[in-house]
C-alpha positions as CSV (number, residue, x, y, z in Angstrom):
1,X,42.2,87.8,5.4
2,X,43.2,90.5,2.9
3,X,44.3,92.7,5.7
4,X,46.4,90.0,7.2
5,X,48.1,89.2,3.9
6,X,48.8,92.9,3.4
7,X,50.5,93.1,6.8
8,X,52.5,89.9,6.3
9,X,53.8,91.2,3.0
10,X,54.9,94.5,4.6
11,X,56.5,92.6,7.5
12,X,58.5,90.2,5.3
13,X,59.7,93.1,3.1
14,X,60.7,95.1,6.1
15,X,62.7,92.2,7.5
16,X,64.4,91.5,4.2
17,X,65.4,95.1,3.2
18,X,65.2,97.6,6.0
19,X,65.5,96.0,9.4
20,X,69.3,96.1,9.6
21,X,69.2,99.9,9.3
22,X,67.4,100.1,12.7
23,X,69.8,97.8,14.6
24,X,71.7,100.7,15.9
25,X,68.8,102.8,16.9
26,X,66.6,100.1,18.3
27,X,69.1,97.6,19.6
28,X,69.0,96.6,23.3
29,X,72.1,96.7,25.4
30,X,73.4,93.2,26.0
31,X,72.7,92.0,29.6
32,X,73.8,89.0,31.6
33,X,71.0,86.5,32.8
34,X,72.4,86.7,36.3
35,X,71.0,90.2,36.6
36,X,67.5,88.9,36.7
37,X,67.1,87.9,40.3
38,X,63.7,86.8,41.5
39,X,63.2,89.7,43.8
40,X,63.7,92.1,41.0
41,X,60.9,90.6,38.8
42,X,57.5,91.9,39.7
43,X,55.9,91.6,36.2
44,X,56.6,89.3,33.2
45,X,55.2,89.6,29.7
46,X,55.2,86.4,27.6
47,X,55.0,87.0,23.8
48,X,53.7,84.0,21.8
49,X,51.4,85.8,19.2
50,X,52.5,84.0,16.1
51,X,52.6,80.3,14.8
52,X,49.8,77.9,15.1
53,X,47.5,76.5,17.9
54,X,49.7,73.6,18.5
55,X,52.9,75.8,18.8
56,X,51.1,77.9,21.4
57,X,49.8,75.0,23.5
58,X,53.3,73.4,23.5
59,X,54.7,76.6,25.0
60,X,52.2,76.6,27.9
61,X,54.6,74.7,30.2
62,X,56.7,77.9,30.3
63,X,53.8,79.6,32.0
64,X,53.7,76.9,34.7
65,X,57.4,77.4,35.2
66,X,57.2,81.2,35.4
67,X,54.4,81.1,38.0
68,X,56.6,78.7,40.1
69,X,59.7,81.0,39.8
70,X,57.8,84.2,40.4
71,X,54.7,83.4,42.5
72,X,53.9,87.0,43.3
73,X,54.6,88.5,39.8
74,X,52.0,89.9,37.5
75,X,52.2,87.7,34.4
76,X,50.8,88.9,31.0
77,X,50.5,86.9,27.8
78,X,50.4,88.2,24.3
79,X,48.4,85.9,21.9
80,X,46.7,86.0,18.5
81,X,43.0,86.1,18.3
82,X,42.7,82.5,17.2
83,X,44.7,81.2,20.2
84,X,43.1,83.4,22.8
85,X,40.2,80.8,23.5
86,X,42.7,78.2,24.6
87,X,44.6,80.7,26.7
88,X,41.6,82.0,28.5
89,X,41.3,81.3,32.2
90,X,44.8,79.8,32.6
91,X,45.5,80.2,36.4
92,X,49.1,81.1,35.7
93,X,48.2,84.2,33.7
94,X,46.9,87.4,35.1
95,X,46.0,89.2,31.9
96,X,45.9,88.4,28.2
97,X,46.7,90.9,25.5
98,X,45.2,89.9,22.0
99,X,46.8,90.8,18.7
100,X,44.2,90.6,15.9
101,X,45.0,88.8,12.7
102,X,43.9,91.5,10.4
103,X,44.0,95.3,10.6
104,X,40.3,95.7,9.9
105,X,39.6,93.6,13.1
106,X,41.0,96.2,15.4
107,X,38.6,98.9,16.7
108,X,40.1,102.2,17.8
109,X,39.1,101.4,21.5
110,X,40.7,98.0,21.4
111,X,43.9,99.3,19.9
112,X,44.2,102.0,22.5
113,X,43.5,99.5,25.3
114,X,46.2,97.1,23.9
115,X,48.8,99.9,23.8
116,X,47.9,101.1,27.4
117,X,48.3,97.7,28.8
118,X,51.6,97.1,26.8
119,X,53.0,100.4,27.9
120,X,52.1,99.9,31.6
121,X,55.7,98.8,32.2
122,X,57.1,95.3,32.6
123,X,60.2,94.0,34.3
124,X,60.8,91.1,32.1
125,X,59.6,90.2,28.5
126,X,60.2,86.7,27.1
127,X,59.7,86.1,23.3
128,X,59.1,82.5,22.6
129,X,60.3,81.8,19.0
130,X,61.2,78.2,18.2
131,X,60.4,77.6,14.6
132,X,60.1,81.0,13.0
133,X,61.0,84.5,13.9
134,X,58.3,87.1,14.2
135,X,59.1,90.8,13.8
136,X,55.8,91.7,15.4
137,X,56.6,89.7,18.5
138,X,60.0,91.5,18.7
139,X,58.4,94.9,18.3
140,X,55.8,94.2,21.0
141,X,58.5,93.1,23.4
142,X,60.7,96.1,22.6
143,X,58.0,98.7,23.2
144,X,56.7,97.0,26.3
145,X,59.5,99.0,28.1
146,X,60.6,95.8,29.8
147,X,63.8,96.1,31.8
148,X,65.1,92.9,30.2
149,X,63.9,91.3,27.0
150,X,64.8,87.7,26.5
151,X,64.6,85.6,23.3
152,X,66.5,83.0,21.2
153,X,69.8,83.8,19.4
154,X,69.0,81.8,16.3
155,X,66.6,82.6,13.5
156,X,68.5,85.9,13.0
157,X,67.0,88.4,10.6
158,X,68.8,89.0,7.3
159,X,71.8,91.4,7.5
160,X,71.7,91.8,11.3
161,X,74.6,90.9,13.6
162,X,72.4,89.7,16.4
163,X,68.8,89.5,17.5
164,X,69.2,93.1,18.6
165,X,65.7,93.5,20.1
166,X,66.7,91.3,23.0
167,X,68.9,92.3,25.8
168,X,69.6,88.6,26.6
169,X,69.9,86.1,23.8
170,X,69.7,82.4,24.6
171,X,71.5,80.0,22.3
172,X,69.4,77.0,21.1
173,X,70.0,73.5,22.3
174,X,72.3,71.8,19.5
175,X,70.2,68.6,19.6
176,X,68.8,68.2,16.1
177,X,65.6,66.5,17.4
178,X,64.3,68.0,20.6
179,X,60.6,68.3,21.7
180,X,59.1,71.7,21.2
181,X,58.0,72.1,24.8
182,X,61.6,71.7,25.8
183,X,62.8,74.2,23.1
184,X,60.3,76.7,24.6
185,X,61.6,76.1,28.1
186,X,65.3,76.4,26.9
187,X,64.7,80.1,26.2
188,X,63.8,80.6,30.0
189,X,66.1,78.0,31.5
190,X,69.1,80.3,31.9
191,X,67.0,82.5,34.1
192,X,66.4,79.7,36.5
193,X,62.8,79.1,35.1
194,X,62.1,75.4,34.8
195,X,59.6,72.7,35.4
196,X,59.5,69.0,35.2
197,X,55.8,69.0,34.0
198,X,55.8,69.4,30.3
199,X,52.1,68.6,29.7
200,X,50.1,71.3,27.6
201,X,47.5,73.3,29.5
202,X,44.0,74.5,28.9
203,X,41.5,75.6,31.7
204,X,37.8,74.8,31.2
205,X,35.1,76.1,33.3
206,X,32.6,73.6,35.0
207,X,29.7,75.3,33.2
208,X,31.3,74.7,29.8
209,X,31.6,71.0,30.4
210,X,28.1,70.7,31.7
211,X,26.8,72.6,28.6
212,X,28.5,70.0,26.4
213,X,27.0,67.2,28.5
214,X,23.5,68.7,27.8
215,X,24.3,69.0,24.1
216,X,25.2,65.3,24.0
217,X,22.1,64.3,25.8
218,X,20.1,66.2,23.1
219,X,21.8,63.9,20.4
220,X,20.7,60.8,22.4
221,X,24.0,60.1,24.3
222,X,23.2,58.7,27.6
223,X,24.7,60.1,30.8
224,X,27.7,58.1,31.7
225,X,28.1,56.6,28.3
226,X,31.9,56.1,27.5
227,X,32.7,58.3,24.4
228,X,35.2,57.8,21.6
229,X,35.7,61.1,19.8
230,X,37.0,61.0,16.2
231,X,38.4,64.0,14.5
232,X,39.5,63.1,11.0
233,X,40.5,66.7,9.8
234,X,43.9,68.5,9.5
235,X,44.8,71.7,7.8
236,X,47.6,70.1,5.9
237,X,46.6,67.3,3.4
238,X,49.8,65.5,4.0
239,X,48.8,65.2,7.7
240,X,45.5,63.5,7.0
241,X,44.9,59.8,7.5
242,X,42.2,58.6,5.1
243,X,39.0,59.6,6.9
244,X,37.2,56.3,6.3
245,X,39.9,54.5,8.3
246,X,39.0,56.5,11.3
247,X,35.3,55.2,11.0
248,X,36.8,51.5,10.7
249,X,38.9,52.0,13.7
250,X,35.9,53.4,15.7
251,X,33.9,50.3,14.5
252,X,36.5,47.9,16.0
253,X,36.9,49.8,19.3
254,X,33.2,50.4,19.8
255,X,32.5,46.7,19.4
256,X,35.2,45.7,21.8
257,X,34.7,48.3,24.5
258,X,31.1,49.4,24.1
259,X,32.1,53.0,23.2
260,X,29.7,55.5,21.8
261,X,31.4,57.2,18.8
262,X,31.2,61.0,18.2
263,X,32.6,62.4,14.9
264,X,33.6,66.0,15.0
265,X,35.0,68.2,12.1
266,X,35.9,71.8,11.5
267,X,35.1,74.3,8.7
268,X,35.9,72.9,5.2
269,X,36.1,69.3,6.6
270,X,32.6,68.1,5.9
271,X,33.7,65.5,3.3
272,X,36.1,64.1,5.7
273,X,33.7,64.1,8.6
274,X,31.1,62.3,6.4
275,X,33.6,59.7,5.2
276,X,34.5,58.9,8.8
277,X,31.0,58.8,9.8
278,X,29.9,56.5,7.0
279,X,32.3,53.8,8.2
280,X,31.7,54.3,12.0
281,X,29.2,52.3,14.1
282,X,25.5,52.8,13.2
283,X,24.8,54.7,16.5
284,X,27.5,57.2,16.1
285,X,26.6,60.9,16.2
286,X,28.1,64.0,14.6
287,X,28.9,67.3,16.1
288,X,29.8,70.2,13.9
289,X,30.2,74.0,14.2
290,X,32.0,73.8,17.6
291,X,34.0,76.6,19.0
292,X,37.6,75.8,20.2
293,X,36.3,75.7,23.8
294,X,33.3,73.6,22.9
295,X,35.6,71.1,21.2
296,X,37.8,71.1,24.3
297,X,34.8,70.3,26.5
298,X,33.8,67.4,24.2
299,X,37.3,66.1,24.4
300,X,37.2,66.4,28.2
301,X,34.2,64.1,28.3
302,X,35.7,61.4,26.1
303,X,37.6,58.2,27.2
304,X,39.7,58.4,24.1
305,X,40.3,60.6,21.0
306,X,41.4,59.5,17.6
307,X,43.0,62.3,15.4
308,X,45.6,63.5,13.1
309,X,48.7,65.5,13.9
310,X,46.9,68.9,14.0
311,X,45.7,71.6,16.4
312,X,42.9,69.5,17.8
313,X,45.4,66.9,18.9
314,X,46.9,69.5,21.2
315,X,43.6,70.7,22.5
316,X,42.7,67.2,23.5
317,X,46.0,66.7,25.3
318,X,45.7,70.1,27.1
319,X,42.5,68.9,28.7
320,X,44.1,65.6,29.6
321,X,42.2,63.1,27.5
322,X,44.2,60.1,26.2
323,X,44.6,60.1,22.3
324,X,46.0,58.3,19.4
325,X,47.3,60.6,16.7
326,X,48.4,59.6,13.2
327,X,51.6,61.3,12.2
328,X,53.0,61.8,8.7
329,X,55.9,64.1,7.7
330,X,56.1,65.6,11.1
331,X,58.3,64.1,13.7
332,X,56.4,63.0,16.7
333,X,59.6,63.1,18.9
334,X,59.3,66.9,18.5
335,X,55.5,67.5,18.2
336,X,53.5,64.8,19.9
337,X,52.1,66.0,23.1
338,X,54.2,65.2,26.1
339,X,52.9,62.3,28.1
340,X,52.6,58.5,27.9
341,X,48.8,58.8,27.6
342,X,49.2,60.5,24.3
343,X,50.4,58.0,21.6
344,X,51.6,58.6,18.1
345,X,51.4,56.1,15.2
346,X,53.7,56.7,12.2
347,X,54.7,54.6,9.2
348,X,58.3,54.0,8.3
349,X,57.9,56.0,5.1
350,X,56.3,58.9,7.1
351,X,53.2,58.9,5.0
352,X,49.8,58.9,6.7
353,X,48.2,56.6,4.3
354,X,50.7,53.9,5.1
355,X,49.4,53.7,8.6
356,X,47.0,50.7,9.0
357,X,43.7,50.5,10.9
358,X,45.2,47.6,13.0
359,X,48.1,49.9,14.1
360,X,45.8,52.6,15.4
361,X,43.3,50.1,17.0
362,X,46.2,48.4,18.7
363,X,47.6,51.6,20.1
364,X,44.0,52.7,21.1
365,X,43.4,49.4,22.9
366,X,46.6,49.8,25.0
367,X,45.5,53.2,26.0
368,X,41.9,52.2,26.9
369,X,43.3,49.4,29.2
370,X,45.9,51.5,30.9
371,X,44.9,55.2,30.9
372,X,41.2,55.6,30.1
373,X,38.2,56.7,32.2
374,X,36.3,53.5,31.3
375,X,34.1,51.9,33.9
376,X,34.8,48.5,35.4
377,X,31.7,47.3,33.5
378,X,33.1,48.2,30.1
379,X,36.6,46.9,31.0
380,X,34.9,43.6,31.9
381,X,33.2,43.6,28.6
382,X,36.6,43.7,26.9
383,X,37.8,40.8,29.0
384,X,39.9,42.9,31.4
385,X,39.7,42.9,35.3
386,X,41.1,45.8,37.2
387,X,42.5,45.0,40.7
């Protein structure tokens, strides 16, 4: 962490005080997007190595669109170490280049391997910046030796006339409220790269899901039992619904639908997890210490997930499990996972604590009756018959 803080301080000072001096030396010649014809693109490097887990997953529709536009191209993806687990095994990506968060995490061999793969040569580099501008991402794209480097024209560095690391700058959509997946796709849209499928993506292996099934059996969860997974944590305190309300919501849903509740939490969230577990049904089980991919496998096996507006929400959406997420200060119109099977609940005052248990249970009930993987037996228990 200390190494990461040191690097961040250096990067921020460089951007404030010195970057404008390098505009003439490092600036790319402005190009026309019409130069980038599909037959001229044999390799693409996508740079999304900053921001948070959710930001990365919301950018994955760009990978789907790229593979459709350039089916034979080699596609590389630059990510941070903490997002690499959710990027692993994506079928649209041929190779992943990992940027470690702290200097001390790099070995000499790993650094050499990263540079060798970066300098191999790319036809097109796309930098996905939507909320903040990363100098590291720009430098990676600049030194990839890509023929064309594409990025947004906004979020300009202080003192510079343009985002000069890019040969093609894409103006942002002027809509004040726009979904983040659309904002990512906006950067590639002028190149003819587009998709109608805006769902987030994560690829699990069959063995990972089976291993989670075995782990649940070890906790007494029977094969085929319908699961409600509750994740009460969030990195930002303002994004946390009171944890005991998660337990109360689980109590209501378990009683109506016969669901088995699994409460899961991450590092530093033990108190939240135990508060939720205390109010949850008596037969609930807890799972802790999960890796990101183990958490994704657990979500895959669930009929429904209850969570806050946090990275775990996007992981659940990326494996296709219906969810209800409590939102606070963040606008769900921009950040909720794309798809009607993912529902946000938000109070008029935009405070998580103002959301009621009844609101969450009502939203969850609607999803369980329309989008869940519940068996006919459990639906019949809830008084619903499927045709």
